[in-house]
Structures are given as structure tokens and as C-alpha cells.
C-alpha positions as a Markdown table, in Angstrom:
| # | Residue | x | y | z |
|---|---|---|---|---|
| 1 | Met | -51.7 | -27.9 | -61.8 |
| 2 | Ala | -51.3 | -28.4 | -58.1 |
| 3 | Ser | -52.3 | -31.7 | -56.7 |
| 4 | Thr | -54.8 | -31.9 | -53.8 |
| 5 | Ile | -55.0 | -34.3 | -51.0 |
| 6 | Arg | -58.3 | -35.8 | -50.1 |
| 7 | Pro | -59.3 | -35.3 | -46.5 |
| 8 | Ser | -59.6 | -39.0 | -46.0 |
| 9 | Leu | -55.8 | -39.5 | -46.7 |
| 10 | Leu | -54.7 | -36.8 | -44.2 |
| 11 | Pro | -53.2 | -38.3 | -40.9 |
| 12 | Gln | -55.9 | -38.4 | -38.3 |
| 13 | Cys | -53.7 | -38.9 | -35.1 |
| 14 | Thr | -50.7 | -37.2 | -33.6 |
| 15 | Ser | -48.4 | -40.2 | -34.1 |
| 16 | Cys | -49.3 | -40.3 | -37.8 |
| 17 | Ile | -48.6 | -36.6 | -38.2 |
| 18 | Arg | -45.2 | -37.0 | -36.4 |
| 19 | Arg | -44.3 | -39.9 | -38.7 |
| 20 | Val | -45.1 | -38.0 | -41.9 |
| 21 | Thr | -43.2 | -35.0 | -40.8 |
| 22 | Arg | -40.1 | -37.0 | -39.9 |
| 23 | Arg | -40.2 | -38.7 | -43.3 |
| 24 | Gly | -40.2 | -35.3 | -45.0 |
| 25 | Leu | -37.3 | -34.1 | -42.9 |
| 26 | Asp | -35.2 | -37.1 | -43.7 |
| 27 | Gln | -35.7 | -36.6 | -47.4 |
| 28 | Trp | -34.8 | -32.9 | -47.1 |
| 29 | Gly | -31.6 | -33.9 | -45.2 |
| 30 | Gln | -30.5 | -36.3 | -47.9 |
| 31 | Gln | -31.0 | -33.7 | -50.6 |
| 32 | Gln | -29.0 | -31.1 | -48.5 |
| 33 | Gln | -26.1 | -33.6 | -48.0 |
| 34 | Thr | -26.0 | -34.3 | -51.7 |
| 35 | Arg | -25.8 | -30.6 | -52.4 |
| 36 | Asn | -23.0 | -30.2 | -49.8 |
| 37 | Ile | -21.0 | -33.0 | -51.4 |
| 38 | Ser | -21.3 | -31.5 | -54.8 |
| 39 | Lys | -20.1 | -28.2 | -53.5 |
| 40 | Ala | -17.0 | -29.8 | -51.9 |
| 41 | Ala | -16.3 | -31.6 | -55.1 |
| 42 | Lys | -16.5 | -28.4 | -57.1 |
| 43 | Glu | -14.1 | -26.7 | -54.5 |
| 44 | Ala | -11.6 | -29.5 | -55.0 |
| 45 | Glu | -11.7 | -29.1 | -58.7 |
| 46 | Arg | -10.8 | -25.4 | -58.4 |
| 47 | Asn | -7.7 | -26.2 | -56.3 |
| 48 | Ile | -4.3 | -26.2 | -58.0 |
| 49 | Val | -1.2 | -28.3 | -57.3 |
| 50 | Val | 1.9 | -26.4 | -56.0 |
| 51 | Lys | 5.4 | -27.5 | -54.9 |
| 52 | Leu | 6.3 | -26.5 | -51.3 |
| 53 | Arg | 9.6 | -24.7 | -50.8 |
| 54 | Glu | 9.6 | -25.3 | -47.0 |
| 55 | Asp | 7.9 | -27.4 | -44.4 |
| 56 | Ile | 4.3 | -26.3 | -43.8 |
| 57 | Pro | 2.3 | -27.8 | -40.9 |
| 58 | Arg | -0.9 | -29.6 | -42.0 |
| 59 | Phe | 0.3 | -29.6 | -45.6 |
| 60 | Gly | 3.6 | -31.4 | -46.0 |
| 61 | Arg | 7.4 | -31.3 | -46.2 |
| 62 | Ala | 9.5 | -29.1 | -48.5 |
| 63 | Gly | 9.5 | -30.5 | -52.0 |
| 64 | Ser | 6.1 | -32.2 | -51.8 |
| 65 | Tyr | 3.2 | -31.5 | -54.1 |
| 66 | Val | -0.1 | -30.4 | -52.5 |
| 67 | Pro | -3.4 | -29.0 | -53.7 |
| 68 | Ile | -4.4 | -25.6 | -52.3 |
| 69 | Asn | -6.8 | -22.8 | -53.1 |
| 70 | Pro | -5.6 | -20.5 | -55.9 |
| 71 | Ala | -6.4 | -17.4 | -53.9 |
| 72 | Leu | -4.2 | -18.6 | -51.0 |
| 73 | Met | -1.3 | -19.3 | -53.4 |
| 74 | Arg | -1.7 | -16.0 | -55.3 |
| 75 | Asn | -2.1 | -13.7 | -52.3 |
| 76 | Lys | 0.1 | -15.3 | -49.6 |
| 77 | Trp | 2.3 | -18.3 | -50.5 |
| 78 | Phe | 3.8 | -17.2 | -53.8 |
| 79 | Pro | 4.7 | -13.6 | -52.6 |
| 80 | Ala | 6.3 | -15.1 | -49.5 |
| 81 | Arg | 8.3 | -17.7 | -51.5 |
| 82 | Val | 6.6 | -20.5 | -49.6 |
| 83 | Ala | 5.6 | -22.5 | -52.7 |
| 84 | Asp | 6.1 | -22.6 | -56.5 |
| 85 | Tyr | 3.6 | -23.1 | -59.3 |
| 86 | Val | 3.7 | -26.4 | -61.1 |
| 87 | Pro | 3.6 | -26.1 | -64.9 |
| 88 | Ala | 0.9 | -28.0 | -66.7 |
| 89 | Val | 3.5 | -30.2 | -68.6 |
| 90 | Gln | 5.2 | -31.1 | -65.3 |
| 91 | Leu | 1.9 | -31.8 | -63.6 |
| 92 | Lys | 1.0 | -34.2 | -66.4 |
| 93 | Gln | 4.3 | -36.0 | -66.0 |
| 94 | Leu | 3.7 | -36.3 | -62.2 |
| 95 | Lys | 0.3 | -37.8 | -62.7 |
| 96 | Ala | 1.7 | -40.3 | -65.2 |
| 97 | Gln | 4.4 | -41.3 | -62.6 |
| 98 | Asp | 1.7 | -41.6 | -60.0 |
| 99 | Val | 3.3 | -39.1 | -57.7 |
| 100 | Asp | 1.5 | -38.5 | -54.4 |
| 101 | Met | -0.1 | -35.1 | -54.6 |
| 102 | Asn | -2.3 | -35.3 | -51.5 |
| 103 | Arg | -2.1 | -32.9 | -48.5 |
| 104 | Asp | -0.7 | -34.4 | -45.3 |
| 105 | Ala | -3.1 | -33.0 | -42.6 |
| 106 | Thr | -1.1 | -34.6 | -39.8 |
| 107 | Phe | 2.3 | -33.2 | -40.7 |
| 108 | Gly | 3.8 | -30.9 | -38.0 |
| 109 | Val | 0.7 | -30.9 | -35.8 |
| 110 | Lys | 0.9 | -32.3 | -32.2 |
| 111 | Ala | -1.9 | -34.2 | -30.8 |
| 112 | Thr | -2.3 | -31.8 | -27.9 |
| 113 | Leu | -2.8 | -28.8 | -30.1 |
| 114 | Glu | -6.1 | -27.6 | -31.4 |
| 115 | Glu | -6.8 | -28.0 | -35.0 |
| 116 | Ala | -5.2 | -25.3 | -37.0 |
| 117 | Glu | -7.1 | -23.1 | -39.4 |
| 118 | Glu | -7.3 | -23.9 | -43.1 |
| 119 | Glu | -5.1 | -21.0 | -44.1 |
| 120 | Val | -1.7 | -21.5 | -42.3 |
| 121 | Glu | 0.2 | -18.3 | -41.6 |
| 122 | Val | 3.9 | -18.5 | -42.4 |
| 123 | Ser | 6.0 | -18.4 | -39.3 |
| 124 | Arg | 8.8 | -16.3 | -40.7 |
| 125 | Pro | 8.2 | -12.6 | -41.6 |
| 126 | Arg | 7.2 | -11.9 | -45.1 |
| 127 | Gln | 10.1 | -10.8 | -47.3 |
| 128 | His | 9.2 | -8.4 | -50.0 |
| 129 | Tyr | 10.9 | -9.0 | -53.3 |
| 130 | Val | 13.1 | -6.0 | -54.2 |
| 131 | Arg | 14.0 | -5.8 | -57.9 |
| 132 | Pro | 17.8 | -5.0 | -58.2 |
| 133 | Ile | 18.7 | -1.8 | -59.9 |
| 134 | Glu | 19.9 | -2.6 | -63.4 |
| 135 | Ile | 22.5 | -0.2 | -64.7 |
| 136 | Glu | 23.4 | -0.3 | -68.4 |
| 137 | Gln | 27.0 | -1.1 | -68.8 |
| 138 | Leu | 29.1 | 1.2 | -70.9 |
| 139 | Ser | 30.8 | 0.0 | -74.1 |
| 140 | Ala | 34.5 | -0.2 | -74.3 |
| 141 | Glu | 34.6 | 2.6 | -76.9 |
| 142 | Arg | 32.6 | 4.9 | -74.7 |
| 143 | Ser | 34.7 | 4.0 | -71.6 |
| 144 | Met | 37.9 | 5.0 | -73.4 |
| 145 | Glu | 36.3 | 8.3 | -74.6 |
| 146 | Leu | 35.4 | 9.2 | -71.0 |
| 147 | Ile | 38.9 | 8.3 | -69.7 |
| 148 | Asp | 40.5 | 10.3 | -72.5 |
| 149 | Thr | 38.2 | 13.3 | -71.6 |
| 150 | Phe | 38.6 | 13.4 | -67.8 |
| 151 | Val | 42.1 | 12.0 | -67.2 |
| 152 | Pro | 44.8 | 14.7 | -67.7 |
| 153 | Pro | 47.8 | 14.0 | -70.0 |
| 154 | Thr | 50.1 | 13.9 | -66.9 |
| 155 | Ile | 49.4 | 12.1 | -63.7 |
| 156 | Asp | 51.5 | 13.4 | -60.7 |
| 157 | Phe | 52.7 | 11.5 | -57.6 |
| 158 | Ala | 54.9 | 12.6 | -54.8 |
| 159 | Arg | 57.3 | 10.2 | -53.0 |
| 160 | Gln | 60.1 | 10.3 | -50.4 |
| 161 | Leu | 63.5 | 10.2 | -52.0 |
| 162 | Ile | 66.1 | 7.8 | -50.7 |
| 163 | Glu | 69.2 | 9.8 | -49.8 |
| 164 | Gln | 72.4 | 8.4 | -51.3 |
| 165 | Glu | 75.3 | 7.5 | -49.0 |
| 166 | Lys | 78.2 | 10.0 | -49.3 |
| 167 | Thr | 81.5 | 8.6 | -50.5 |
| 168 | Glu | 84.1 | 8.6 | -47.7 |
| 169 | Thr | 87.4 | 10.4 | -48.3 |
| 170 | Lys | 90.6 | 8.4 | -48.2 |
| 171 | Arg | 92.1 | 8.3 | -44.8 |
| 172 | Tyr | 95.9 | 8.7 | -44.9 |
| 173 | Gly | 97.9 | 6.5 | -42.7 |
| 174 | Ala | 95.4 | 3.6 | -42.8 |
| 175 | Ser | 96.7 | 0.2 | -43.4 |
| 176 | Asn | 96.2 | -1.6 | -46.7 |
| 177 | Ala | 94.3 | -4.3 | -44.9 |
| 178 | Ala | 91.7 | -1.8 | -43.6 |
| 179 | Asp | 91.4 | -0.3 | -47.1 |
| 180 | Ile | 90.7 | -3.8 | -48.6 |
| 181 | Leu | 88.1 | -4.5 | -45.8 |
| 182 | Asn | 86.3 | -1.3 | -46.4 |
| 183 | Phe | 86.2 | -1.9 | -50.2 |
| 184 | Ala | 84.8 | -5.4 | -49.7 |
| 185 | Met | 82.1 | -4.2 | -47.4 |
| 186 | Ser | 81.0 | -1.4 | -49.7 |
| 187 | Ala | 81.0 | -3.7 | -52.7 |
| 188 | Ser | 78.7 | -6.2 | -50.8 |
| 189 | Lys | 76.1 | -3.6 | -50.1 |
| 190 | Pro | 73.6 | -3.2 | -53.0 |
| 191 | Lys | 73.6 | 0.3 | -54.3 |
| 192 | Pro | 70.2 | 1.9 | -54.5 |
| 193 | Leu | 69.0 | 3.1 | -57.9 |
| 194 | Glu | 69.6 | 6.7 | -58.8 |
| 195 | Asn | 66.7 | 8.8 | -57.6 |
| 196 | Ala | 65.2 | 5.8 | -55.8 |
| 197 | Ile | 62.1 | 6.3 | -53.7 |
| 198 | Tyr | 60.7 | 4.7 | -50.6 |
| 199 | Gly | 58.0 | 2.3 | -51.7 |
| 200 | Ser | 56.7 | 2.6 | -55.3 |
| 201 | Val | 54.1 | 4.0 | -57.6 |
| 202 | Ser | 51.9 | 1.0 | -58.7 |
| 203 | Thr | 49.1 | 0.5 | -61.2 |
| 204 | Ala | 46.8 | 0.4 | -58.2 |
| 205 | Asp | 47.7 | 3.9 | -57.4 |
| 206 | Ile | 47.1 | 5.0 | -61.0 |
| 207 | Val | 43.7 | 3.3 | -61.1 |
| 208 | Ala | 42.7 | 5.0 | -57.9 |
| 209 | Thr | 43.7 | 8.4 | -59.3 |
| 210 | Ile | 41.8 | 7.7 | -62.5 |
| 211 | Lys | 38.7 | 6.7 | -60.7 |
| 212 | Ser | 38.9 | 9.8 | -58.6 |
| 213 | Ala | 39.0 | 11.9 | -61.7 |
| 214 | Leu | 36.1 | 10.0 | -63.3 |
| 215 | Ala | 33.9 | 10.3 | -60.2 |
| 216 | His | 33.1 | 14.0 | -60.9 |
| 217 | Asn | 30.8 | 12.9 | -63.8 |
| 218 | Asp | 27.8 | 10.6 | -63.5 |
| 219 | Glu | 28.4 | 8.7 | -66.7 |
| 220 | Ala | 32.2 | 8.6 | -66.3 |
| 221 | Ala | 31.8 | 7.2 | -62.8 |
| 222 | Arg | 30.3 | 4.0 | -64.4 |
| 223 | Val | 33.5 | 3.2 | -66.1 |
| 224 | Ile | 34.9 | -0.2 | -64.9 |
| 225 | Leu | 38.7 | -0.1 | -64.7 |
| 226 | Ala | 40.9 | -2.7 | -63.0 |
| 227 | Glu | 44.6 | -2.9 | -62.2 |
| 228 | Asn | 45.2 | -5.3 | -65.0 |
| 229 | Asp | 44.0 | -2.7 | -67.5 |
| 230 | Val | 47.0 | -0.4 | -66.7 |
| 231 | His | 50.7 | -1.2 | -67.1 |
| 232 | Phe | 54.0 | 0.8 | -67.3 |
| 233 | Val | 55.7 | 1.0 | -70.6 |
| 234 | Ser | 59.0 | 2.5 | -69.3 |
| 235 | Gly | 60.8 | 2.9 | -65.9 |
| 236 | His | 59.7 | -0.5 | -64.5 |
| 237 | Glu | 61.9 | -3.4 | -63.4 |
| 238 | Glu | 62.4 | -6.2 | -65.9 |
| 239 | Gly | 59.5 | -8.6 | -65.8 |
| 240 | Asp | 57.3 | -6.4 | -63.6 |
| 241 | Thr | 55.2 | -3.7 | -65.4 |
| 242 | Ser | 53.0 | -3.0 | -62.4 |
| 243 | Lys | 55.2 | -0.5 | -60.5 |
| 244 | Val | 58.0 | 2.1 | -60.7 |
| 245 | Lys | 60.5 | 2.7 | -57.9 |
| 246 | Gln | 62.3 | 6.0 | -58.9 |
| 247 | Leu | 61.7 | 9.6 | -59.7 |
| 248 | Gly | 61.1 | 10.7 | -63.2 |
| 249 | Met | 58.7 | 10.7 | -66.1 |
| 250 | Phe | 57.3 | 7.4 | -67.2 |
| 251 | Lys | 54.7 | 6.2 | -69.8 |
| 252 | Val | 51.7 | 4.1 | -69.0 |
| 253 | Glu | 49.1 | 2.5 | -71.2 |
| 254 | Ile | 45.4 | 2.3 | -70.2 |
| 255 | Gly | 43.0 | 0.0 | -72.0 |
| 256 | Val | 39.7 | -1.5 | -70.9 |
| 257 | Pro | 38.7 | -5.0 | -72.3 |
| 258 | Gly | 37.4 | -4.8 | -75.8 |
| 259 | Ala | 39.0 | -1.5 | -76.7 |
| 260 | Ala | 40.7 | -1.3 | -80.1 |
| 261 | Gln | 43.8 | 0.7 | -78.8 |
| 262 | Pro | 45.0 | 1.7 | -75.4 |
| 263 | Leu | 45.4 | 5.3 | -74.2 |
| 264 | Thr | 48.9 | 6.7 | -73.3 |
| 265 | Arg | 49.5 | 8.9 | -70.3 |
| 266 | Gln | 52.6 | 10.3 | -68.6 |
| 267 | Val | 53.2 | 9.5 | -64.9 |
| 268 | Arg | 55.4 | 12.1 | -63.2 |
| 269 | Ile | 57.0 | 11.0 | -59.9 |
| 270 | Arg | 58.6 | 13.9 | -58.0 |
| 271 | Ala | 60.3 | 14.2 | -54.7 |
| 272 | Lys | 58.1 | 15.0 | -51.7 |
| 273 | Glu | 59.1 | 18.3 | -50.1 |
């Protein structure tokens, strides 16, 4: 039931009316201030603590823990890699260690500048995270099957042949001393191998040729083959199975890591015409 005010209790003069009105306004202001404080407290409770990855003006240095609005973290800071979320277990440990998790509103702000807005824009351009393309790696057995399918039994190479020096005919009337000198000089020169070539054919050349043959198929192009996976079985110099320096037919073995048995192929080195 609404209360009524007797006419005798109503203010009779202007000053009395002003005093009663001011008292009502003061009470309303106190109630409004209390409501605002409660709203700010609720806003603070909704904030989450994050760890800064870089220096942010009006918040703090990189590595510090600051409270921010969850929407700001979700929409701007985390996609731009500005800050990281702090797990609940780590947050509990930080509170137990009494780590400072307050925002530094004076950090990075000069006195002559105007107060910045609440949501600080990142100075650097936003970098979109691009997920790398994941390609399933072939097994060793499948890699060997593809090599056996696309690499022919014989791999051909052409190299320039080193011409052999012709044996000089005996010159009649020459002195014995000259003959001895010529024989000593010829003996000191190392004789090139028969059918020797300029340069060599190495395992790197064989790997490049195999990869070129595999490149015609999408699955075979994914085969990973290194120089160490190929070696000569015949025709190589002693102690070095990585190259051959003469014409002929030679055997090589090809095997990727994890394969049960290597594949065998013939390498034919012919003279370049």
C-alpha cells in the first residue's frame, strides 16, 4: 500500500524544497556508484590471465602475465601470436608463488602522448598461420617396388674417351744413353687405364637419372633416394665404391633405408661420339 505524505509535512519554502531535492539526488548517486563498482568487479572476474610473447604498450613486457578480456585474446592477440593462454594448473602455481599478474598501464607510453585505447592494435602486420602440407611418406618396400618398376635394367651414360699415347718406333742410330733416357721418362709417367674416360660416372649421376625416371609418376616422385643408397659393385677403384672411371658394363646396387634387399642394375658407360 503506497504511503501518503500529510500536507503539513511537505516543504513550505523554496530553500526547503531545494534541500529535499538535493538529498534525494545524493542518495541516487551513491546507489549508481555502487552499481558501477559492481559492474567493474564483474568485468574483472571475466578477464583471463595470458602470457605476453612480445612487448605491448600499456600492458607489459614479453614474458609477463597480464589479465585481458577473453574476446580480445580470442579474436586478436592469439591469432596474431601476441600472447599465449596460461593453463589452469600453471596459473594455480603462479598464484601460489605470488607472481605479479597485474597490467602495467605505464609501460611503453610517453607522457606527451594521449592515453591509448583499451584494445591495443599490434604494430606488426598480422601473420596468418598456414598449416604445412603433410605428405605421407612411402614405406621402404613400396619405394623399392616403384624403383624396380620405373628404372630400366640398364642405365646408359656417355663419356669422352681418353686417347692412348701411341708407342714410338725404335729410332736407328740413336745412342744407348738416349734410349735409356726415353725409357726412364716413359716409365715415370702413369699409364691411364684401358678405356679410361675424362671425369667419371658417380653415384650422384645415377641418383639423378633414377629421380628423372621416377618423376613421370606422382607416387614414384615421392621416393626419397640419396647418394649413400647407391654404390658400385664392380669397376670401381679399391676403397671407393662411389664412381667408375672407364668404359664398360658395371653393376650397382640400389637400396633405400629399411629395405630387406637391394635392387641390382647395370650401368653401361659408352664412348661419346
